[in-house]
C-alpha positions, 0 to 999 in steps of 0.5 A, spaced: 098 249 149 098 245 155 105 242 153 108 249 151 106 252 158 109 246 161 116 247 157 116 255 159 115 253 166 121 248 165 125 254 162 124 259 168 125 253 173 132 252 170 134 259 169 133 260 177 137 254 179 143 256 183 150 253 182 154 251 188 159 246 190 158 239 186 151 238 189 147 241 184 141 242 189 137 249 189 137 248 197 142 253 200 148 250 203 151 250 210 158 255 211 160 251 217 166 248 214 169 255 211 167 258 218 171 253 221 177 254 216 176 262 216 176 262 224 182 257 225 186 262 221 185 267 226 180 271 222 173 274 226 167 270 224 163 277 224 159 278 218 161 270 215 154 267 213 151 261 216 149 259 209 151 261 202 149 267 199 149 270 192 156 272 189 156 278 185 160 282 190 166 277 189 172 280 185 177 274 184 173 267 186 167 265 181 161 269 182 156 263 183 153 262 190 158 263 195 160 262 203 165 268 202 164 276 203 168 281 200 172 282 206 173 274 207 175 274 199 180 280 201 183 277 207 184 270 204 187 273 198 192 277 203 193 270 207 195 266 200 200 272 198 203 271 205 203 264 204 206 263 197 211 269 199 213 265 205 214 258 201 218 262 196 223 265 201 223 258 205 226 255 198 231 261 197 233 260 204 234 253 204 239 254 197 242 260 201 244 255 207 247 250 202 251 255 199 253 258 205 255 252 208 260 250 202 262 257 202 264 257 210 267 250 208 272 252 203 273 259 206 276 255 213 280 250 209 283 255 205 285 260 210 287 254 214 292 252 209 295 259 209 296 260 216 299 253 216 304 255 211 306 261 215 307 257 221 311 253 218 315 258 215 316 262 222 318 255 225 323 253 220 327 259 218 330 261 224 334 255 225 336 255 217 337 262 216 338 265 223 340 272 223 338 273 216 331 271 218 330 274 225 332 281 223 327 281 217 321 277 219 317 283 217 318 282 210 315 275 210 310 277 215 308 282 210 307 277 204 302 273 208 298 279 210 298 281 203 296 274 200 290 274 206 288 281 204 288 279 196 284 273 198 279 277 202 278 281 196 282 287 197 283 291 191 291 290 190 295 286 185 297 280 187 303 280 182 305 287 184 305 284 191 310 278 190 314 283 186 315 288 192 316 282 196 322 279 192 325 286 192 325 287 199 328 281 200 333 282 196 335 288 199 335 285 206 339 279 204 344 283 200 345 288 206 345 282 211 351 278 206 355 285 206 354 287 213 361 290 213 360 295 208 356 302 208 350 301 204 345 307 202 338 307 199 341 309 192 346 303 192 340 299 194 336 301 188 341 300 183 342 293 186 334 292 185 335 294 178 341 289 177 336 284 179 332 284 173 338 281 169 342 278 174 336 274 177 339 272 184 334 268 186 334 264 180 327 262 176 323 261 183 320 268 183 317 267 176 315 260 177 312 262 184 309 268 181 305 264 176 303 259 180 301 263 186 297 268 182 293 263 178 291 259 185 289 265 189 285 268 183 282 261 182 280 261 190 278 268 191 273 268 185 271 261 187 268 263 194 266 270 191 262 266 186 258 262 192 257 269 195 254 272 189 250 266 188 247 266 195 246 274 194 242 273 188 238 268 191 236 272 197 234 278 193 230 275 188 226 271 193 224 277 196 221 280 190 214 281 192 208 278 188 205 282 182 197 284 183 195 279 178 199 273 181 196 274 188 189 274 184 191 267 181 194 265 187 188 266 191 183 263 186 187 257 186 188 256 193 182 259 197 176 260 192 175 252 192 173 254 200 168 259 198 165 255 192 164 249 197 169 244 195 175 245 200 177 238 199 178 239 191 186 240 191 188 244 185 190 240 178 197 239 177 197 243 170 193 249 173 198 250 179 204 249 174 201 255 170 199 259 176 206 259 178 210 259 172 206 266 171 208 268 178 215 266 177 216 268 170 221 273 171 225 268 176 225 263 171 229 268 166 235 267 171 236 260 168 241 261 163 246 266 167 245 261 173 247 255 169 253 259 166 255 261 173 254 254 176 258 251 170 264 257 171 264 255 178 265 247 176 271 249 172 274 253 177 273 248 182 277 243 178 283 248 178 284 246 186 286 239 185 292 236 181 300 238 181 298 246 182 292 245 187 291 250 193 294 245 198 301 244 194 302 252 192 300 254 199 304 249 203 310 250 198 311 257 199 316 256 205 320 251 201 320 255 195 322 262 198 328 258 202 330 255 195 330 262 192 335 264 198 339 258 198 340 260 190 342 267 192 347 265 198 350 260 193 352 265 188 353 271 193 360 272 191 359 272 183 353 277 184 357 281 189 362 282 183 357 284 178 353 288 182 360 292 184 362 293 177 355 296 175 354 300 181 361 301 184 365 299 190 362 299 197 366 303 203 367 299 209 364 301 215 359 296 217 358 291 223 360 284 220 358 279 215 355 275 220 349 273 216 353 270 210 357 266 215 350 263 218 347 262 212 353 258 209 352 253 215 345 252 214 340 246 212 334 246 208 327 248 209 323 242 208 315 242 209 311 235 209 304 235 207 299 233 211 296 226 208 289 228 210 289 235 207 289 232 200 283 228 201 280 233 205 280 238 199 278 232 194 272 231 198 270 239 199 271 239 191 266 233 190 261 236 195 261 243 192 261 240 185 255 236 186 251 241 190 253 246 184 250 241 179 244 240 183 242 247 183 243 249 176 235 248 174 233 251 181 229 257 178 225 253 172 224 248 177 221 252 183 214 252 180 214 245 180 217 244 187 212 249 190 206 245 187 209 239 189 205 239 196 199 243 194 196 239 188 191 233 187 195 227 186 194 222 180 190 217 184 185 223 186 183 223 178 184 229 173 177 230 173 176 231 181 181 236 182 180 244 183 181 248 176 179 255 178 172 254 177 170 248 179 172 240 181 173 238 174 179 237 169 183 242 167 184 243 160 189 248 158 196 246 156 202 248 161 206 254 159 213 254 158 218 257 162 220 265 162 217 271 161 216 271 154 213 264 154 207 267 158 204 271 153 198 266 153 198 264 160 190 263 161 191 264 169 196 270 170 195 276 166 202 279 164 205 284 160 211 281 157 214 287 155 215 290 162 220 285 166 222 286 173 228 290 174 230 288 181 231 281 177 234 284 171 239 287 175 241 280 179 241 277 172 247 282 170 250 281 177 250 273 175 253 275 168 259 279 171 261 274 176 261 269 170 266 273 166 270 274 172 270 266 174 272 265 166 278 270 167 280 266 173 280 259 170 284 262 164 289 265 170 287 272 169 287 277 175 280 279 177 279 286 180 273 285 184 272 292 186 268 295 181 270 301 178 263 304 177 258 306 182 256 299 184 261 298 189 260 295 196 264 291 201 259 291 206 259 283 207 259 276 204 252 276 202 250 270 205 245 273 209 238 269 210 235 275 213 238 281 216 243 277 220 249 275 217 254 269 218 261 270 220 265 271 213 270 275 210 269 282 207 270 280 200 269 286 195 263 285 191 259 289 186 253 292 190 247 289 188 242 294 191 238 299 187 232 303 187 227 298 188 223 299 181 218 294 180 215 294 173 209 290 175 203 290 169 197 294 171 192 291 175 187 288 171 180 291 172 176 286 169 172 281 173 172 274 171 165 271 171 163 264 172 159 259 175 152 259 175 151 266 172 155 264 166 152 257 165 145 260 165 145 263 158 147 256 155 142 253 159 137 257 156 139 256 149 139 249 150 132 249 153 129 254 148 131 249 142 128 244 146 121 248 146 122 249 138 122 242 137 116 240 141 112 246 138 114 243 131 110 237 134 
């Protein structure tokens, strides 16, 4: 009976041993470390215990003996949420800054080429075309204005703009070459109709239209891709964390302080599961994000070669001059056929001084800068490398955020924080994306309710990718959406509320009512620590009692 009494006493003692930290001691532990940490983060020490207290009040952290009150748990939970959202936004800002840099580099370069082309035209045409140019400068300046508007994203048809240019140029040149005649609007309309069969400018309009259209479509869609990708990063990085994610972040980040093991950093696989759960919707961007990057890489390849933007932009003055030369060389034949089709003209104009001047002309020549090709090659190389680097951004974001927070391998897998204690983390790491989180042990997620803001951004990526693929195939792209999703409000490359200088490209408006479909907050309180261990200890010791009694 004495042995039985001793064993019962041992059982009762075991059931009353408090579980706290790694000490295994029944003595109440000091809370000096967390008091210093808590106060260092700007919180008041009012109500903070001097030594550990019973933790039944805790709703997130393990409920053993603790140094955290309910108020402290809430404060640290809010702190962990703010810190994690800040890290996500900082990562997004870094990517945005890179995309914005690439965008500015390309935008500056393309506009510089276009401006240079116009300057060459303005400087080389007067001595060559004389009167025919000086009286028709508006025709040429309007062409460049339309090209800039198209590049900037205006909802215009570039082929129609080029057709309008050639039609106006034909009218002005015909009048200039036949200045001795009275030519009315009806007659000029007849001349325009004859141009479809007589082709006064030769093959230049058709050839130039093909090259200019393909080049400008590629250029506009490419910079727009950089704009849209930056906008997607900005919007997705601002999606708030779900309540269940905040609980998991708190448990991983600061519950170890409450538990008395602040030096134990989170286990690597533990952090991976927490952030894969928190960023599950973000990871679902991966497929369309990669598709967009691939499409942009394809379009970037269009910028080099015989039909590069350098060649097409800078050759405009020369090609237009060649077309004018072709018409003037054949003006007598053209006039004869026009007179036959439209009727003879009545004299009474001023003179044909324009024609005489053109017959004395030279030829417009444009020398390409030896550095422009190398500069374009470097731009394409830099952006291609950056596009490849960013392809895995969304699925690698959890590991990126964990990299500076988790325990290193040198610290040992059995000495890291696993959410309950300093011990090995056993669950397997989940896959990427919302559907893979159905069995995530750290973050409870309703996989049937995706985040609607992120789904909208996935759709924006799909739309942009389709436009880039059309551009790669040489098809004109209408950037002004015909739905209600239209906005010309800016470049989309804002890190916060402040936007950098940039063209106002017409882009689909990605703003929607912010409907966040987060799962309902789980009301279950996770019990852990000494309270969970007590039944197992009791069972073990009662089994020991039974063995002793059998003796």
